[in-house]
N, C-alpha and C positions, 0 to 999 in steps of 0.2 A: 378580480385578480385579475394580470395579461401571464401570453401566454409563456411570456420570457418567465417571471413568478412560476407560473408554472411548476414548467419543467427543472426551475433553480431551488421548488422542494422535494421534485421528486430525486433531484440530485442524493441534494445533501438523507433525505431520508433511504437513498440507495445506498448509499457509504457508512452510512449509521445504524444500519440495523440489522440486529444480529440473528438473524438468518441469514445475512450474507454477512459472516463474521469472514471468513476467507481474505478480506477485502483489510479487515483491522489486524488481525493475524500477520498483513504483508508488510502495514505500516509500524503495526507494535517492532518484528520485528528486523524491521529499518533502522528505530530512533531509540532500542533501548538502549546503546552503548552513552549515550546521550543525558545530556541534564540541562534544566535551563541555563544555566550559565552557556552553551553552546547555544544557542535557539539561534544563529545568525545558521549556525552549518544543516540546526535544521534545514530551520525556512531554502534551505539550494536545494538540499538533497528531495525535500516532499517533492517541490520544485519539478526538479531533475524527470524527478516520477509522474510529475500531471503532464509533464511535455510528452512523453511516451502515450501514455492513455488518452489525448486529448486530441492527436494523430493515429490513430489507431482506434481511439473511435472514431473520429470523424471518417479516414476513410470506409469501414469497415459499413456505417451509417446507409453514406452513401451508395453502398453497395461497390465500390470502385478495390476490397480487397474482402475475398467469401473461404473462413473458412472451418472446417468439422468444429461446433461449439465443442463436443463429447473431449475432443483433444486439446482442447484453452482452459477447461472445465477441471483437467486431469494438468495438465502444466500448471497450473496456479499455487496450488499447493505448495508442488516439487519448486515455481520459485520462491515460498518464505521457506519452504526448509536449507535452501541455499543460503537463505540471506540471514539464515537464525543457525546455522553451521556456523559462516564467517568470522559470527561474534564470536566466538571461540578460542578464534585467534587477531583479535582483538589487541593490544594493546593501548590499557591507561594513560594517552598523552601526559609528560615528566612536567612540571612548569618549571624554569631556569628565570630566576633577575623579574621575574612576574611576569613570562611568557608563556605561552603554553607550544609546548613540539608540537608539527607539522603530522598527523594524525594523515590516517595512508585515504589518498584520492582516489580509488579504485567502485568505494561503494557506489562515486554519484552517477560516472556514468553502468554501471551497475543499475541501481538503480528508473534509471531511462532504461535502459532495453528493457524490465523487467515491470517497467510502464506498457513497453510496450505489449504484451503480451495479457495485460492488465486488461487490457483498455477492448482487445476484441472482447475479450468477457462483459462489460459495460457493453458492447452494443449492445446483444446478444437479447438487454434487457430496456434497451432504447429504444434498437428496430419497432418491439412489440409496441410500444404506447407508439411510435408513430405513423406506425399503420401504413395512410396514404396523403397525407400530410403534402402536399403542393410544398409550402416554401419550411425547410430543417432551417436555418440559418440561425435560428430563434432558439427553438426546441433546442437545436447543437449546445448552442452560447450558453443558456441557458444551464442549462446535466448539468457542462465540467463545471461552470462558477457555483455550482450545489451541489458539487463533487470536492472542489478544491473546501470550498466550509467548512463541511463534513471533518475532513482526515485537517483541515488546522485544529482543528477544534478536540478531533483526537488526539494531534500530536502533544497538544497541550496540557492534556490527564493524561497521557505515557511520561510526562516533561517534571511536569507536578511530581509527578508518584513517587518517579525518581529520586527526584530530591529529599521530601520527606525521609526515602526510605537511605539512601545517602548519608543524606546531611542534618537530620534534624533526629533517625535511628541512631549513625552511623552503620551503619550494615556496609560492608567495604564494593566500590562500585563493579569489585572487576567478580565478586559474589553476584552478587542483584544481575550485574550481565548474564552470567555463565543462566543463573535459574531462572531467572524465564525466556530463555533460547531457550534450554532446556524443553521449558512445558511447553513452546510455541511449535517447536519439533517433535512432541511426542502428536496436539492435538493433530498439526500438517498428518500427521500417517497415520490417525484414524482417520483424516477425512481422502485418502488414494487410499486408503488398505477397503474404504468404503465403497469407493466409484462402482459406479455399475459401470460404464466403460471399460475401466483399466478390469474390471470381472468377468463380462463379456469377453471378452481378447484371452483372458487364460482360459477357459476354458472353450 
């Protein structure tokens, strides 16, 4: 196995690891308002998130950006809550003569911005793996590609479940959005409450 392949697998495993479910929760919050019909919008959205976390992942791994990892671990669930709460204000686009109304585009820059924060979280993990390796371009690229592949699989699963629930089980789309977003908010609040760094700040 080449170095690129090894880090690609590490990136894939990191994003799909159930122990790092905070990143999975964010992707869920980002995609909950969409179904398989909207796959093009979702690809653009996830790409915006990928661009964001790729930038800070590279900068932090190369040592150009240094942020206390404790703050990042606290900020990540906050980004999840903000994204999930915005879902409650999402208006399902109506269809007129076969054309869908354009939905709000605020989600795209938001995904890019929050991607910057998540990239700093990924960098802490990657830095420990790289150690003192002299050449980091291939590991960095492989890790990013692995993350992206993992994200796309998670997105496909989320959109497929949404399609089954909404189109086959005939659950109202707005109800699906609110229920899933509520669960995401609750789980993210639990992460924040149990954050040791926050507890140390409050005591």
